[in-house]
C-alpha positions, 0 to 999 in steps of 0.5 A: 409539251408542244405540238403533238399528233392526235394519235400520240395524244390519243395513246397517252390519254388511252393509257392514262384512262386504262390506269385509272379505270374504273373511276375514270378521270376528269379533263383536268386530271388527264392534263396532269396525268399526260402532261398534255394541254387541255386542247391536246387531251380533247384532241386525243379523246376525239381521236379515240372516239373516232378510232373506237367508232371505226372499229365498232362499225367494222366489227358490226359490218364484219359480223353482219356479213358473217351472219348473212353469208356475204362479205 
């Protein structure tokens, strides 16, 4: 597929995983489903983990701020 930005491969991996849930997919199955290379699938997974961690941290920080009355 050539050079693919991490956010694009992350979105392709996310869509493939959402379609396969709850069973999930192996890396090889993600390569087939997304037509990305194994490296690009791994890059997409790393991107998704970083985004989800940032969202989780932001939600936790936001909820903590609301609970204490501070932002």
